[in-house]
C-alpha positions, 0 to 999 in steps of 0.5 A: 746857520752861518757860512764861512771859511775853514782855511790854511796858507803855506809858502816856500822859497823853493829850491833855487830862489834866494828870496821869497817874493810871494805873499799870502793871507787867509782869514775868516772873511778874506783870502789873498795871494800876491806874487811880487816881481822886481828882483831881490830889490823889491819883489817881496816889498811889492807883494807885502804891500798888496797884502797890507792894503787888503788885510784890513778887509777881513770882515763880512761886507754888507753886500757884494757891491760893497765888497767889490768897492772896498776891494777896488779901493784897497787894490788901487791904493796898493797900486799907487804906493807901488808906483810912488816907490818905483818913481822915488827909488830907481832901485825899485824900478819895475816894482809890481805884483800879481793879486787875487783877493776873495772877500765874503759878504754874508752868503756871497763871494766877491773876487778880484784878480790881476796877473797870472796867479790863479784861483781854482774851485773844487766842487764835487769831483770837478776842478775849475780854473776861475781866473784867466791869466793876464799873460802874453801866452794866454793872449796867444791862446785866446787869439788862436795863435797857440794851443793850450798844450803849446802854451804850457812850455812856451818860453814867454809864458811868464810875460805879463800884460797886467799887474799892480805897480810897474806902470802909472796907468789905471788898474784894470781888474777882472771882477766876479761874484762866484757862488758861495756853496757849502763844501766848495774848496778854493785854492789861490796859488802862485805860478810856482805851483800851477806852472809845474804841477798839472791841474789834474794833480792839483784837483786830486790833492784838493779832493783827497786832502782831509783839511785845507792845511793838509792840502797846502802841505801836499801841494807845496811838496809836489811843487818841490818834487817837480824841481821847486825852481820858483817860490810856491804859495798856496791859500786853501779855503773850504766853505763850511757851516759855523766855522771856527774863528781861527786866527788869520794866517800870513805867509811869505814875504808879508810875514817877515820883518824886512817890509816893516823896516823898509816902510818905516824908512819910506814913510819918513822920506815921502808920503804914501797911501795909509794902510787900512790896518796899522797892525798889518806888518806884524810877524806871525811866527806861531803859524806853521805856514809862516815858518816855511815861507819866504817869497821870490819873484819868478825869473822870467825870460824876456822876448828877444826876437823881432817877430815876438816883439811885433806880436807883443805889441798887438797884445799890448794894444789889446790891453791898453791899460798896462805895459807889458811886464816880464818879472825881473825883466830889463827896461821895456824900451830897447833904445839901443836896438832902435838907434842901431836900426836907424844907423844901419838904414842910413848906412845902407842908403849911403852905400847904395848912393855911392854904388849908384854914383860909381856905376854911372861914372864907369858907364859914362867913361867906357861907353862906345860911340853912338855909331861906328861906321865902316865905309867902302867904295865899290867900283861901278860902271862909269855911268853909275853914281858912287855908292856908300855902304854903312854898318852900325855896331851896337852893344847887347845886354846879355815865411778848462774843467777837469773831472777828478 
């Protein structure tokens, strides 16, 4: 008896975005979800690059250790390519992507994760989130500064602490070896789904759907009914005995031709890390999931107030390997604000010095004599000496598991 995945993937641009920056991959031995960032200039490229470097691993690994090493190597190669592109092309500054990958090795699973895309596992009637968001808001929850309910609607919930690309720092991944159990259903999704559909609803859909394909369709439909403000991508796999050997499904940005054209131009101008699969850029037009997919990066609101900035710095210090990243955000360093603060301090010092000098000069010109003396003579008998009476005048100072 052999175990494997029965799988499906689906991506949708959503109702507001102009492009799809999500990418997904589902195969017999590999599941991958990537949510790109960098705006229309490159979020789709970022997520596609991650898929391209990983899709060559869609074969059983010899053991969990070998699976983990191969995932690390492929993800680091993707990270290096993203950094090179960002350095060489100013239009791609800030290029980055989240990434979740699950690879099978015989009867074991190995999972790596970075960013705020999520992996869920449905076992029996219980849905469990298997990843921890690498986001600023999750940091606030972990440190007790926010409750989970407050985090759901926090304006900075999409500010990320760790992603691929965007920074030359080494990649720090969450790594695990979850159980490989027949009947389990796995969901990898972008925040276009989990950010707008509750975990309880996601669990009910996974539990009631007859197949991974039906689950993907229902989940995407729910996200669109919730307003569809972001790209939404789902990869669903059920662990079954003796699975059918279906063709892999590639959805979202990785299923388009735009990446192939851009990468060809890039290869001509500069060396990049080679893909583990030279055929990784073909378009899967026959996949029903591909026809609905395109991808987008989430528009994320950057933190503006100084109090939030100070807490962000604490969060960054807690995760020193990556810079804070806001999808589609402005440059990280606010030089204009820093210069303005310095100029303001200098002005205040000068103003204080002038006021002090003026006050001292006024005081010296208007001060009274040290003493004002009034003299009066009093007539006494002739035998007494004259007496002088003096009087002196002085100034007076008057602020998680869900059962289905």
